[in-house]
C-alpha positions in Angstrom: -73.4 -5.6 -22.6 -71.5 -6.9 -25.6 -69.3 -4.3 -25.7 -68.5 -4.2 -21.9 -67.6 -7.8 -22.0 -65.5 -8.2 -24.7 -63.6 -4.8 -23.1 -63.2 -7.5 -19.7 -61.7 -10.2 -21.9 -59.6 -7.9 -23.3 -58.1 -6.2 -20.2 -58.0 -9.9 -18.9 -56.2 -11.2 -21.9 -53.6 -8.4 -21.1 -53.0 -8.8 -17.7 -52.7 -12.3 -18.2 -49.8 -11.6 -21.1 -48.3 -9.1 -18.6 -48.4 -11.8 -15.8 -46.6 -14.2 -17.9 -44.1 -12.5 -19.0 -43.0 -10.6 -15.8 -43.7 -13.8 -13.7 -39.8 -14.7 -13.6 -39.5 -11.1 -12.4 -41.7 -11.6 -9.4 -39.8 -14.6 -8.7 -36.5 -12.7 -8.6 -38.1 -9.6 -6.4 -39.9 -12.0 -4.2 -36.7 -13.8 -3.6 -35.1 -10.8 -3.1 -37.2 -9.5 -0.6 -37.8 -12.6 1.5 -33.7 -13.1 1.6 -32.8 -10.0 2.5 -35.8 -9.9 5.0 -34.8 -12.9 6.6 -31.4 -11.9 7.0 -32.1 -8.7 8.5 -34.5 -9.8 10.9 -32.9 -13.1 12.5 -29.0 -12.5 11.4 -28.8 -8.6 12.0 -31.1 -8.8 14.6 -33.2 -5.6 13.4 -36.9 -5.6 13.4 -39.0 -6.0 10.5 -40.9 -2.6 10.2 -37.0 -1.0 10.4 -36.1 -3.5 7.6 -39.3 -2.5 5.3 -38.2 1.0 5.6 -34.4 0.6 4.8 -33.3 -2.8 3.5 -36.0 -3.5 1.4 -37.7 0.2 0.7 -36.4 0.5 -2.8 -38.0 0.0 -6.3 -39.2 -2.6 -7.3 -38.4 -4.4 -4.2 -40.8 -2.4 -1.9 -43.6 -4.1 -4.2 -43.6 -6.9 -2.0 -45.2 -7.6 1.2 -43.0 -9.5 4.0 -43.9 -11.6 6.8 -41.9 -13.3 9.4 -42.4 -16.7 11.7 -40.2 -16.0 14.9 -40.9 -19.9 15.7 -39.8 -21.4 12.8 -37.2 -18.4 12.0 -38.7 -18.0 8.4 -39.5 -14.9 6.6 -41.9 -15.3 3.4 -42.7 -12.4 1.0 -45.5 -11.8 -1.5 -44.7 -10.3 -4.9 -48.2 -8.6 -5.7 -50.1 -11.0 -4.2 -49.2 -13.2 -7.5 -46.4 -15.2 -6.0 -44.5 -16.2 -2.6 -41.1 -16.9 -1.7 -39.6 -18.2 1.7 -36.1 -18.2 3.5 -35.1 -20.0 6.8 -32.8 -18.7 8.9 -30.0 -21.3 11.0 -27.6 -20.5 13.1 -24.2 -20.8 11.9 -25.4 -21.0 8.3 -27.3 -18.1 8.4 -30.3 -16.9 6.1 -30.9 -19.0 2.9 -33.5 -18.4 0.5 -35.6 -21.8 -0.5 -37.1 -22.9 -3.9 -40.3 -25.3 -3.6 -39.5 -28.6 -2.8 -35.9 -28.4 -1.3 -35.6 -29.8 1.7 -32.7 -28.1 4.2 -30.2 -31.1 5.5 -30.9 -31.0 9.2 -28.1 -33.3 10.2 -25.3 -30.3 8.8 -23.4 -29.5 11.7 -22.8 -25.6 12.1 -19.4 -24.4 11.6 -17.2 -24.6 14.3 -16.2 -21.1 15.6 -13.6 -20.2 18.5 -14.1 -17.8 21.4 -13.9 -13.9 20.9 -11.3 -12.1 22.6 -13.0 -9.4 24.8 -10.1 -8.3 26.7 -7.9 -7.2 24.3 -8.1 -3.5 22.8 -9.6 -3.1 19.1 -8.2 -4.1 16.8 -6.8 -7.2 18.0 -9.3 -7.6 20.1 -12.8 -6.7 21.0 -12.6 -4.7 23.7 -13.3 -0.7 23.4 -10.2 1.2 22.3 -9.0 4.0 24.3 -9.4 7.5 23.0 -6.4 8.5 20.4 -5.8 12.0 19.3 -3.1 12.7 16.9 -1.5 15.9 16.9 -1.0 15.8 13.0 -5.2 15.5 12.2 -7.4 18.6 11.6 -10.1 16.8 13.1 -12.9 19.7 12.2 -11.7 19.1 8.4 -12.3 15.5 9.2 -15.6 15.4 10.9 -16.8 18.1 8.0 -15.5 15.5 5.5 -17.7 12.8 7.0 -20.8 15.0 7.8 -21.1 15.2 3.9 -21.3 11.4 3.5 -24.6 11.1 5.6 -26.5 13.4 3.5 -29.7 12.5 1.6 -27.4 11.9 -1.2 -24.8 9.7 0.0 -27.1 7.6 2.3 -24.2 6.2 4.3 -24.9 4.2 7.5 -21.3 4.5 8.8 -18.2 5.8 8.3 -15.0 4.3 10.1 -11.7 5.7 9.5 -8.7 4.0 11.3 -4.9 5.7 11.7 -2.2 3.9 12.8 -4.5 0.8 14.1 -6.3 3.8 16.2 -10.1 4.9 15.0 -9.9 8.4 14.6 -13.3 8.9 13.6 -16.6 6.5 13.7 -20.0 7.7 12.7 -23.3 5.8 12.6 -26.8 6.8 10.9 -29.6 6.7 13.1 -30.5 2.8 14.3 -27.1 1.6 13.7 -24.3 1.6 16.3 -20.6 -0.3 16.8 -22.7 -3.8 17.1 -24.6 -3.2 14.0 -24.1 -6.1 11.3 -24.2 -5.3 7.9 -24.2 -7.3 4.9 -21.1 -6.6 2.9 -22.2 -7.7 -0.6 -19.3 -8.1 -2.8 -16.4 -7.2 -0.4 -17.5 -11.2 0.6 -15.3 -11.9 -2.7 -12.2 -10.2 -1.0 -12.7 -12.7 2.0 -13.0 -15.6 -0.6 -9.8 -14.4 -2.2 -7.6 -13.9 1.3 -8.5 -17.6 2.0 -6.7 -18.7 -1.0 -3.8 -16.5 0.0 -3.4 -18.6 3.4 -3.9 -21.7 1.4 -1.1 -20.3 -0.7 0.7 -19.1 2.4 0.8 -23.0 3.7 2.0 -24.4 0.1 -1.2 -26.3 0.6 -2.5 -24.9 -3.0 -0.9 -22.9 -6.0 -3.1 -20.6 -7.7 -1.2 -21.1 -11.1 -2.6 -24.7 -11.1 -5.1 -25.5 -13.5 -8.7 -25.1 -12.0 -9.8 -28.7 -10.9 -12.8 -29.5 -12.9 -13.4 -32.6 -14.9 -16.0 -31.0 -17.1 -13.5 -28.6 -18.6 -10.8 -31.4 -19.2 -11.7 -32.3 -23.2 -12.0 -28.5 -24.2 -10.5 -25.2 -24.2 -11.3 -24.6 -20.6 -8.7 -27.2 -19.4 -6.3 -23.9 -20.0 -8.2 -21.8 -17.3 -5.9 -21.4 -13.8 -7.4 -20.8 -10.7 -5.3 -17.5 -11.0 -7.7 -16.7 -14.1 -10.6 -17.1 -12.0 -9.2 -15.2 -9.1 -8.5 -12.2 -11.8 -12.0 -12.8 -13.2 -10.2 -13.2 -16.3 -11.2 -16.5 -17.6 -13.1 -16.0 -20.8 -16.5 -17.7 -19.5 -19.6 -16.4 -20.3 -21.5 -14.5 -17.7 -24.2 -12.0 -17.1 -23.8 -9.9 -14.4 -27.0 -7.6 -14.2 -28.9 -7.2 -11.1 -31.7 -5.5 -12.9 -33.0 -8.5 -15.2 -33.0 -11.9 -14.9 -29.7 -12.6 -15.4 -26.9 -15.2 -14.6 -26.3 -13.5 -11.6 -30.0 -13.2 -10.3 -30.9 -16.3 -11.2 -27.8 -17.7 -9.3 -28.5 -16.3 -6.0 -32.6 -16.4 -5.9 -32.9 -19.3 -8.0 -30.1 -21.8 -7.4 -29.6 -24.9 -5.3 -26.1 -24.8 -5.3 -24.5 -21.3 -6.4 -20.5 -23.1 -6.9 -22.2 -24.7 -10.2 -23.9 -22.6 -12.7 -20.4 -21.1 -14.3 -19.3 -24.4 -14.3 -21.5 -24.9 -17.4 -21.0 -21.9 -18.9 -19.0 -21.7 -22.4 -15.8 -19.3 -23.4 -16.6 -16.3 -25.1 -13.1 -14.9 -24.7 -9.4 -16.1 -23.8 -8.3 -16.6 -20.5 -5.9 -14.0 -19.4 -7.5 -11.7 -22.0 -10.9 -11.2 -21.2 -11.6 -9.3 -17.7 -15.8 -10.1 -17.2 -17.1 -9.5 -13.6 -18.6 -12.3 -12.4 -20.1 -13.4 -9.1 -20.1 -17.2 -10.6 -16.5 -17.3 -10.6 -16.3 -16.3 -7.2 -18.8 -19.1 -6.1 -16.6 -21.6 -8.5 -13.9 -20.6 -6.4 -15.7 -21.3 -3.2 -16.2 -24.7 -5.0 -12.3 -25.3 -5.5 -12.4 -24.4 -2.0 -14.5 -27.3 -1.0 -12.4 -29.5 -3.0 -9.4 -29.0 -0.4 -11.1 -30.6 2.4 -11.8 -34.3 2.5 -15.0 -33.7 4.7 -17.8 -30.5 4.2 -17.0 -30.1 7.8 -13.5 -29.0 7.5 -14.8 -26.6 4.5 -17.2 -25.0 6.7 -14.5 -24.8 9.8 -11.7 -23.1 7.5 -13.3 -20.1 6.8 -13.3 -18.7 10.0 -10.3 -20.7 11.6 -8.3 -20.1 8.8 -8.9 -16.3 8.3 -12.6 -14.9 10.1 -12.0 -15.8 13.6 -8.1 -15.8 13.4 -8.2 -12.0 13.2 -11.3 -11.7 15.4 -13.8 -10.9 12.9 -16.2 -12.6 15.6 -19.4 -10.9 14.7 -19.2 -12.2 11.1 -21.4 -14.9 9.3 -20.8 -15.9 5.7 -24.2 -17.1 4.5 -24.6 -20.6 2.7 -26.5 -21.9 -0.4 -29.2 -24.7 0.2 -26.6 -27.6 0.2 -24.5 -25.6 2.5 -21.7 -24.0 0.2 -20.6 -20.6 1.1 -21.7 -18.0 -1.1 -18.6 -16.7 -1.2 -19.4 -13.8 -4.0 -22.3 -11.7 -1.8 -23.3 -13.0 1.8 -20.9 -11.8 4.4 -22.3 -10.1 7.4 -20.2 -8.0 10.1 -19.9 -5.1 11.8 -18.0 -2.0 10.7 -15.4 -2.8 12.8 -15.2 -6.3 12.1 -14.7 -5.5 8.2 -12.3 -3.2 8.9 -10.2 -5.6 10.6 -9.8 -7.1 6.9 -8.2 -4.1 5.7 -6.2 -4.0 8.4 -4.9 -7.4 7.8 -4.0 -6.2 4.2 -2.6 -3.5 5.6 0.2 -4.8 7.4 1.1 -7.4 4.6 -1.2 -10.4 6.1 0.3 -10.1 9.8 -1.8 -9.9 12.8 -0.4 -8.8 15.8 2.5 -11.6 15.1 0.5 -13.9 13.5 1.1 -14.0 9.8 -1.7 -15.9 7.5 -0.2 -14.6 4.2 2.9 -12.9 3.4 3.4 -9.5 1.2 4.2 -11.6 -1.8 0.2 -12.3 -1.6 -0.5 -8.9 -1.0 1.3 -7.7 -4.2 -0.3 -10.8 -6.2 -3.7 -9.8 -4.9 -3.4 -6.6 -5.7 -1.5 -6.5 -9.0 -3.7 -5.1 -12.0 -5.6 -7.8 -14.0 -5.0 -7.5 -17.8 -7.6 -5.5 -19.7 -9.6 -4.8 -16.6 -7.7 -1.0 -17.2 -6.2 -1.3 -14.2 -9.2 -1.5 -12.1 -9.2 -4.6 -10.6 -6.8 -7.6 -9.1 -7.7 -10.7 -7.4 -11.2 -10.3 -6.4 -10.0 -7.0 -4.7 -10.3 -3.4 -6.7 -8.0 -1.2 -7.3 -7.1 2.5 -8.2 -3.7 1.8 -10.4 -5.6 3.0 -13.0 -6.2 6.4 -11.6 -10.3 6.4 -11.5 -10.0 8.3 -8.4 -7.7 11.0 -9.4 -6.9 13.1 -6.1 -6.4 9.4 -4.5 -3.3 7.4 -4.5 -2.9 4.9 -7.3 -1.6 2.3 -4.6 -4.9 2.7 -3.0 -7.0 -0.5 -3.1 -10.1 -1.5 -1.7 -13.1 -4.3 -1.2 -16.3 -3.2 -2.7 -19.6 -4.3 -2.8 -23.4 -3.5 -3.6 -25.1 -0.4 -2.7 -21.6 1.1 -2.0 -20.1 -1.2 0.6 -16.5 -0.2 1.0 -13.3 -1.1 2.8 -10.4 1.2 1.8 -6.6 0.5 2.6 -4.7 3.5 1.7 -0.5 2.2 2.6 1.6 5.3 2.1 -1.2 7.2 4.7 -1.8 4.2 7.2 -5.0 4.1 6.8 -8.2 1.9 6.5 -11.4 3.8 5.7 -14.9 1.6 6.0 -18.1 3.2 4.3 -21.2 1.3 4.2 -24.0 2.9 2.8 -27.3 2.5 0.5 -26.0 4.0 -2.7 -22.7 3.5 -4.6 -23.2 7.1 -6.2 -21.2 8.4 -3.5 -18.3 10.7 -4.5 -15.5 8.1 -3.4 -12.8 10.7 -5.0 -13.8 13.6 -2.8 -14.7 11.7 0.5 -11.1 9.8 0.5 -9.1 13.1 -0.6 -11.0 15.3 2.1 -10.3 12.3 4.9 -6.3 12.9 3.4 -6.5 16.3 3.3 -7.6 16.4 7.3 -3.8 15.6 7.8 -1.5 18.1 8.4 
């Protein structure tokens, strides 16, 4: 009996130590699950069963148990019964993950949205486009290329290919259609960047100015420019690791104000000489956008009036943090067609059916390689200038997000290609070259 008691005590001690060291990870695990569950159910309008079987059905997130409260618009996730996290949906703001003791501001007014144009044909409106058949496209080859993307390895949810402003193929996986909203993850960064392009074109901001933070005024960080931040080349410390308790996971799943977490980071390199991918930097940029407006409401409205609704991405919602700042690094949801519109805006050098949001100089700036990025990154936009995709033109650029969210822009081919999925391991080079080879 004494031996059994000692064994149970040892087992209890081991379990206690395991719990102690893994409790913070459980916090992130439950936080991710609560955030994604609430957004999927209340914003994307998927049911809980479907969400559990798709959006949160991967290790270790599938260890959490999820429930929803339709009346309160909340989602709760329990990590192994040891820790619970809650998120809450608010119309206009999206779904926000809460921390214990935080009370959302119930007086905050939602962003002002414009009325969708449902009479003009896509892409310049939301009406169904007319069928278009091009003689220079081998549709059998195109369909064969698309078929490959929907196998069990590539895990694609939607492929949308637009040529000369016309949809030439559009394919959805089971459970999704043209009205389904998809989380863009880091494609949201390209939304944030485009807003700087809008302000720059109006002469309301100069990206070459120093970043407007008093906290940096008395040390070497005072030399960091908005340009350095847009190129993620500031030299600031940041750990972007989604598999551990890192800067990015703490920011997304534990922080009330996402615009401040990188503000306190120190230099570990020289500005313009140290490229380091950082979602914290993008949310710092969201904070800079906030500084351009004398009220929070104007900041909230500008993202839609200045860009999103202006080009008819009416399905899009950019979610905020707990204090009402846009999570410009990660949390924009929209249909595949609306994600394509952002690509078309860049394909047409910032001109949207006669409305100039920015000019070709901004597009050139945004797609100029960041020093030390090996030709892989511009101003919150991914590039192929370094030839990573060997069979794809070097002037191809893209908006990319976690788990394989992509909008590819191929200027010479007059193509915008959207691929949204559940893995980043799909063979992009083979896919895009297959699309191009479909043209005679």
